[in-house]
N, C-alpha and C positions, 0 to 999 in steps of 0.2 A: 275624091274624099277630102273633106274639109281639113285644113292644116292645123287649125287651132287646137282640136282635141289631142292631137299627137303631142303637141308642145306641153299640154297640161299633164299628160301621163309621164312625160320625160322628167318634169319637175317633181312629180310625185315620187318616182323611184330615187331621185337624188335626195329627197328629204328622208326617205327610209334609210338610205345608206348613211346619211349624216347621223341619224339617231342611233344606228347600230354602232358607229364609231365612238360616239359619246358614251354609250353604255359600256363598251369595251374599256375605254379609258377609266371609267369609274370603277370597274371591277379590278383593273390593275392597281389603281390607287388604293382601294380598300385592302387588297392583298398585301401590298407593300406596307400599309399602315399597320395591319395585324402582325406582320412579321417583325416590324420595329417594336411594337408593344410587347410581343413575346420575348424578344431579345432583352428589352429593358426589364421585364419581369425576371428573366433568368439571371440578370446581373444583380437584381435586388434580392432574389431568393436563391441561395446557394444550393438548395435541395431539389430544384427543378431538374428535370431529366435532360435539359439542353446543356447543363453544366456538369462536368465530371467531378462531383463533390466527394466521391469516394477516394479519389487519388490523394495520397499523402503529400504533404508539403515537402519542399526540398529539405528543410530542417529535420523533419521526421524521417525521411529516407536516410539521411546521413546518420541519424541516431540509431536506426535499426541496423545499418551497415556496421556501425561502430561496435556493436555488441556481438554480432554474428560472424564477422569476417575472419577474425583470428580467435581461436579458442583452443583449449586443451580439455582433457577429461580428468576428473578426479574420481577415483574408485572408492566407494564407501562400503563398509560392512553394513549390511541391512540392520544390524543391531543398533546402529546409530540413529535409527528412526525414532528412538525414544529419548534422544538428547537434543538440546538446543533451546533457544529462547522462546520458540513457538510451540513447544509440545503441549498437546491437549491432555489434561489430567482431570478425570471426573469419575463418576460411578461406573462408566463403561471402559475407561482407558486408564489403567494403572501406570504409575511412574516406575520405570525400570531402567532409566537412563542414569547418566552421571551428572553431578552438579558441577557448574563451572568454578572458576577461581573464586574463593570466598574471602571475606574479611570480617572483622568485628566492627560493631556499629559506632563505637565511641568517637572516632575522629570525624565521622560524617554528621555529627550533631552541630557542627560549626560551619559558618560560611567562610569565604576566602579571607575575610578580615579578622577572623578569629572570634567572631561573635556567635554565641550559642543561639541557634534559631529553632531548635526543637529539643524535646526530651525523649527519654527511652525508659521502658519498664526495667531494663537492665542494660548496661553498656556492653555486656558480653553477648548480646544478640549477634547472630552471625547470618550473613546472606551473601548472595552472589555479588561480586564487586561492581559489576556494571549496574545492577539494580540499586546498590547503595549510592553510587555516584548520581544516578537518576533522581532518587528521592531527595538527595541532598540539594541538587540543582533546583528541583521543584519547590521545596520548602524554603530555600534561600531566596528565591524570587518572590514567593508569597510574603516572607518576612520583610523584604525590601519595599513591597507595595503597601503593607498593612501595619508593620511594626508589631505584629502579633506573634509571640513566641510560645504559644500554648499547645502547638501540635506535639503529640507524643506517638512514637512508634511502640506499639504494645507487643507485637510479635512479628517474627519473620520466618526463618526456618523452624520447623517443629522441633527438630533435634539435630544439633550439629554432627552427631555421630552417624547420621544416615539411617536411623531406625524409624523414621517417620512412617505413618500409614501409607500403604501403596497407592490408595486412591485419593490422597490428599495432595493438592498441588503445592501446598506449603513445603513439601519435600524437595521441590525444585530449587529452593533458595531464591525464587524470583518474586515472592509476594510479601506484602506488608499489611498488617492490620493496625489502624490508627485509632487513638483516643485523643482526648484533649486534657490538659492539665490546668486546673484552677489553683494557682498558688495561694490565693487568699484563703481558700477553704481546705486545701489539700486534697480535693476530690478529683475524680477522673471522669468527666462527662463523656458521653458517647460522641464520636465524630459522626455528625449527621450529614455532612456535605451541604448544609444549608447556611444561609446568611453569609457572613464573611468567608466561611469555608467553602462555599460554592465555587470560589475562584480556583481552588485546588483541583476539584473534580473537572471543571471546565478546561483547565490548562494542562492537565496531566499528560495529554498526548504529545505535547511539545518535547517531553523528556522521555518518551518511550514507555510511559505508564498508562494504564487504563483502569477504570472502575470495572472490576471483573464481573460482578453480578448486578447489572442495572435493573431498575424496576420494570422497564418495558421489554425486557428480554428473558423473562423467567421461563417462557415456553421453549426458548432456544438453549438456555444454559442448564435447564432442569434444576435450577437452584433459586430459592427465594431471594428477594432483593436484600443486598448487604451494602450498607452505606459506607463502610470503612475499610473494605478489602480491595487492595490495589495490586495489580499484576504487572510485572515488567515484561514487555514484548520487544521493545527496541524501536528505534526510528529506522525506516519511515512507516512501519506497519501500523503503529497507533494513529499516525496522521491519516493514512488511507482509511482506517476503520472509522475515524471521526468524520471524515468527509462523506462517507457512505452510510453512516449510521449502523455499523456492524459490531456485534460482539465477537469474541474469539471463535466460537463454533461457526458462525456465519462467515467470518473472514477466511478461515482455512478452506472452506468450500469455494468461496468467491475467487480466491487467488488461483484455483485450479484452471481457470479459463485462460491463464496467461502462461505462455511457454517461452522457451529460450528464443525461438524465432519471433515471437510476438509477446514481449514482456510487458508488464505494467510499468510505465515510466512516470516519474514524478520529480519535479523540482521542489524539494522539501523545504519546510520552514527553516531548517538549519543552514540553508544555502547550497546544499549538495544535490546533485542529480543522481537519482537511484533508478535501477531497473530490478524488478522483482519477478521471479517466475517459478513455476512448479515443475518438479520432475517426479514421475511416478516410480514407486519402489520396484526394483527388479524382482523377478519371480523366484530367484534362487538365493544365493548368499550375498551377492554384491550388486551395487547399482553404479553405473557410470554417470556422473553428473558433469555436463559441460560448463566450463568456467571461461568467461571471455577474457581476452588479453588485448592490449593496445598494439599499435603497429610495430613497436619494438620488442614484442614478445613478453612484456611485463604483465603480471596479473593486476587487474583492478582490485582495490580493497573489496573483499567479499566475505560473506558468512553463509553457512549452510545449516539449516535446522530441520530436524525431522518434525513431522506433525503428530507423531505417536500413533498413527494408524495406517497410512497408505502411501506416504511419499515424503519428499523433501521440498523445502522452500529455500530458494537461493536469493540472496540480497546482494546486489552489486552497487558499489559507490563509484560512479563514473567520473568523479572529479579527479583530474589528472594528477594533482599533487599527492593523492592517496595511493597511487600505483606502487606496487612492490615487485622487485625482481624475482622472477620465478627460477628457483634453483633446480627443481626436479626436471628430469627429461620429459617433455610433453608427449602424450600419446599421439601416434601418427594419425592424422586427420583424414582417414579414407572412408569413414562411415558417412552415411547420408544424414541430412539435417533432421529427418524424422526420428532417427535413432537418437540423435542428440537431445531431442525434446522429450522422448519417452524414457530415456535411460536404458542402456544396454546391460543385460545380465550376463555375468560370467560364473562359471563353476568354480 
């Protein structure tokens, strides 16, 4: 048999093997390249499945632990659901709660320098003290920015003796109706919230105030647009509402998604860190509401308001210097966290 053909076949097989090796190297190279590109995309896109984007940051974990690690329960009579800064009062929910500490309007017409920054239909108007401090702060800043002292408080509480209509939120002492005062003509033009006055409407949230019946929320409030009616709700609630474009009706439903275990946390414009959460009303006479404490067993500064229909909203100021020593004996914490979130009912 001739020798030459055998040699040719031998080289043929070697060429095939070489080609296969090259192909294998190319495949490995492409795989490595694809893996690198996928990794780079994962770094650039935090929502890709190769990165655990749902894991909270260390800071967030510490914040959650801070509010839930130490706590006590505060037992509330369910009648208190009708009291507080966040009570909803409208044609479906009448006001049956108590008004907070009130004061007369006169001293709140002046700024810290003693300059009169607004007028009143009568200096004997009475309202919740927190609300008066808020409107004074708002109008004082407006005056400082504009040198315009024409704002007038026309009405606040309907009747200081507590006989206001049950379905009128003015009975809460937390509302103000504004007019303007034209000194030159002695007239009282309507406060439209337009022009220079638009600053007041746009910045009211910084002071815990909100335009109660905005033009774009008539389907939610069930009330026509009112340009001059402001309601005090408190910080940080009005800031959360402003950020999310919510009226009071919407906000009270929105905040139900936030519990003691998973509160709404916000570093507010006033420099304080707040946690806000909802506790459902108990089925019987009382509701246990969890109140967070620091590592030393002191309460954080907090408030509890009923929403006037099915539960309570807790507002906690987590800024350390606001902590207060808890005098009452705390409830033994042997209940589950789910009970803390929902509120335990007692006979």
